[in-house]
C-alpha positions in Angstrom: 90.3 127.5 76.8 92.2 130.1 79.3 92.2 133.7 77.7 95.1 136.0 78.0 95.4 139.9 77.9 98.2 141.0 76.1 100.6 143.8 77.9 103.4 145.9 77.0 107.1 145.0 77.7 108.1 145.1 81.4 111.1 147.2 80.7 109.1 149.8 78.9 106.5 149.8 81.7 109.3 150.4 84.2 110.3 153.7 82.3 107.1 154.9 81.1 104.2 153.8 83.6 105.3 152.2 86.9 107.1 155.3 88.0 103.7 157.1 88.4 102.8 156.6 92.2 99.0 155.5 90.9 100.9 152.5 89.6 103.2 151.5 92.5 100.6 148.6 92.9 102.1 146.7 90.1 105.6 146.7 91.3 104.2 145.9 94.9 102.4 143.1 93.6 105.5 141.6 91.9 107.7 142.2 95.0 105.4 140.8 97.3 105.3 137.4 95.2 109.1 137.5 95.1 110.2 138.6 98.6 107.2 136.5 100.2 106.2 139.5 102.3 103.8 142.3 101.8 105.6 145.2 100.2 104.6 148.9 100.2 106.3 151.2 98.0 107.1 154.6 99.5 108.9 156.5 96.7 110.8 156.1 93.5 114.6 157.0 93.8 116.2 158.4 90.7 120.0 157.4 90.0 122.6 157.9 87.1 121.6 154.7 85.7 118.0 155.8 85.1 118.4 158.3 82.1 114.9 159.9 81.1 115.9 159.3 77.6 114.8 155.7 77.0 116.1 155.2 73.7 119.8 155.7 75.3 119.4 152.5 77.0 118.1 149.5 75.2 120.0 146.8 76.8 119.4 147.6 80.4 116.5 149.2 82.2 116.3 149.8 85.9 114.2 151.5 88.7 115.3 151.9 92.1 112.5 152.1 95.1 112.3 152.7 98.6 109.7 150.5 100.6 108.1 150.9 104.0 111.0 149.4 105.8 113.6 152.1 104.2 115.2 149.2 102.2 116.4 150.1 98.7 115.5 147.9 96.1 116.7 147.9 92.5 114.8 145.9 89.8 116.8 145.7 86.7 115.8 144.3 83.4 118.9 143.0 81.4 118.3 142.0 77.6 121.5 141.1 76.4 124.5 139.1 77.6 127.1 141.2 79.5 130.3 138.9 80.6 131.1 140.9 83.8 127.4 141.0 84.8 127.6 139.6 88.4 130.5 142.1 88.9 128.3 144.9 87.9 125.5 144.2 90.0 128.0 143.7 92.9 129.3 147.3 92.1 125.7 148.6 91.7 124.6 147.7 95.2 128.0 148.6 96.8 127.5 152.0 95.2 124.1 152.5 96.6 125.5 151.6 100.1 128.5 154.1 99.7 126.1 156.8 98.5 123.8 156.3 101.4 126.0 157.4 104.3 127.3 160.9 104.7 130.9 161.3 106.2 130.5 160.8 110.2 127.1 159.2 109.9 126.4 156.3 112.2 126.9 153.2 110.1 123.7 151.7 111.7 121.7 154.1 109.5 122.6 152.5 106.4 119.8 151.2 104.3 119.5 147.4 103.5 119.7 146.9 99.5 118.0 144.2 97.4 119.0 143.7 93.8 116.8 142.1 91.5 117.7 141.0 88.0 115.2 140.1 85.3 117.5 138.3 82.7 116.8 137.7 79.2 120.3 136.1 78.3 122.3 133.2 79.2 125.7 133.1 81.1 128.3 131.6 79.0 128.9 127.9 79.4 126.1 127.8 81.9 124.2 124.8 83.3 121.8 126.5 85.4 118.4 124.9 85.4 116.4 126.8 88.0 114.6 130.1 86.8 115.3 131.9 90.1 118.3 132.4 92.2 118.6 133.7 95.7 121.8 134.9 97.2 122.5 136.4 100.6 125.5 137.0 102.9 125.3 135.4 106.4 127.8 134.1 109.0 127.8 130.9 110.6 130.2 129.0 113.0 132.8 126.8 111.2 132.7 124.1 113.8 129.0 124.6 115.4 127.2 125.4 112.0 125.1 127.7 114.0 124.2 131.4 112.6 125.8 134.3 114.0 123.4 136.7 115.6 123.8 139.6 117.9 121.3 141.9 119.8 120.5 145.5 119.0 117.9 147.9 120.4 115.0 148.8 118.3 112.9 151.9 118.1 111.2 151.1 121.0 114.4 150.6 122.9 113.8 146.9 123.3 116.8 144.4 122.5 116.1 142.3 119.3 118.0 139.6 117.7 119.7 140.4 114.3 121.2 138.0 111.5 124.0 139.4 109.3 121.8 138.7 106.3 119.5 141.4 107.5 122.3 144.1 106.8 124.1 142.8 103.8 122.9 143.2 100.3 120.5 140.7 98.8 120.4 139.6 95.2 117.8 137.8 93.0 118.5 136.3 89.7 115.2 135.7 87.5 116.1 133.8 84.2 112.9 134.3 82.5 113.3 131.9 79.6 114.0 129.1 81.8 110.7 129.1 83.2 108.6 126.4 82.0 105.1 127.8 82.3 104.0 125.6 85.1 102.2 127.8 87.5 102.4 126.7 91.1 103.0 130.0 93.2 102.3 133.5 92.9 105.7 134.3 91.8 105.3 132.0 88.7 102.3 134.2 87.5 104.4 137.1 87.4 107.2 135.2 85.8 104.8 134.2 83.1 103.8 137.6 82.7 107.6 138.6 82.0 108.2 135.7 79.8 104.9 136.2 77.4 104.0 139.9 78.2 100.3 138.7 78.9 98.4 137.5 82.0 96.1 134.8 81.9 92.5 135.3 83.2 92.7 132.9 86.0 95.8 134.4 87.7 95.1 135.5 91.4 98.3 136.8 92.8 98.4 140.2 94.5 97.7 143.2 92.3 98.2 141.1 89.0 94.9 142.0 88.0 95.8 145.8 88.4 99.1 144.8 86.2 96.8 143.5 83.5 94.7 146.6 83.5 97.4 149.1 83.6 100.0 147.4 81.0 97.5 146.5 78.4 98.4 147.5 74.9 94.9 148.6 74.4 95.1 151.6 76.8 98.1 153.2 74.6 97.4 156.4 72.6 98.4 156.2 68.9 101.4 158.2 69.7 102.6 156.1 72.6 101.9 153.1 70.7 104.3 154.3 67.8 106.8 154.9 70.3 106.6 151.6 72.0 106.8 149.7 68.5 109.8 151.7 67.6 111.4 150.5 70.6 110.4 146.9 70.1 111.8 147.0 66.5 115.0 148.6 67.8 115.5 145.7 70.1 114.9 143.3 67.3 117.7 145.0 65.5 120.0 145.1 68.3 119.5 141.6 69.1 120.2 140.5 65.5 123.3 142.6 65.4 124.9 141.2 68.5 123.9 137.6 67.3 125.6 138.6 64.1 128.5 139.7 65.7 128.9 136.6 68.0 128.4 134.0 65.0 131.0 135.9 63.0 133.4 135.9 65.9 132.8 132.1 66.6 133.6 131.4 62.7 136.6 133.6 62.7 137.8 131.8 66.0 137.4 128.4 64.4 139.3 129.5 61.5 142.1 131.1 63.4 142.2 127.7 65.4 142.4 125.6 62.4 145.3 127.7 61.0 147.1 127.3 64.2 146.5 123.5 64.3 147.9 123.3 60.7 150.9 125.4 61.6 151.7 123.4 64.5 151.2 120.1 62.6 153.8 121.4 59.8 156.2 122.4 62.3 156.1 118.8 63.9 156.5 117.4 60.4 159.6 119.6 59.8 161.1 118.3 62.9 160.7 114.8 61.9 162.5 115.5 58.8 159.5 115.4 56.1 160.2 117.4 53.1 158.8 120.8 52.5 156.6 120.0 49.6 155.0 116.9 51.4 154.2 119.3 54.2 152.8 121.8 52.1 150.5 119.0 50.3 149.3 117.6 53.6 148.8 120.8 55.5 148.8 123.7 52.9 151.4 125.5 54.8 154.6 126.6 53.1 158.0 127.4 55.0 159.6 130.5 53.7 
């Protein structure tokens, strides 16, 4: 039997633990598995979307980091459905780009932005079966289908070949609940952790052992644990409130639809010359 180590939620960890430089290795392990390259975090960059008062943002929690290649990587945990979510992450990446460059600066100094969304909700009417989606912007010839490339001098003054996707923002959507608990890659181990807030003892991906040690519930002080449990309870209450609102909205929507359908039927019957009392008996609608 494979044993597991129970952890705290990743969104809580982002706000309370992973901002400490001593714990950068946890995010580095996750990013290494996702981006498939060895990632080193240089610093945490604060932004307006990262208020220090954690209780003010239960639905969405994020962290912005700068890596050793000067890329800006935003990692966001989204707990509840948001109809304009894709538009918002586009805006978020665009705002980072706009804020990155002062007036008159060389455009080549702009930082590459990578947006990573860890999602615990479903998009409306979606039929998305995968649990990780990756989006990039690149150019290719309409006729040749070959990628557009260009050359630029690097820091050593040597010409190197570039692709547009190395400049434009990149996006990852991780649908945690779509993961079927089949472990085949390093990334699967991290998504398992995100889904179950636990790590199996047989996991071997980079720094996931450190994650198990640093995010364990057992290391919390009584005061920290009390705050954490209150947060989790707030999450449950908020989820119930939103679900109730959606359910009531669907019920109200069905009721309104039924009323409109009966009204339309009554109007058609009236045009056909059916008497008002018969229409009322059939549809429940009375003409005044």
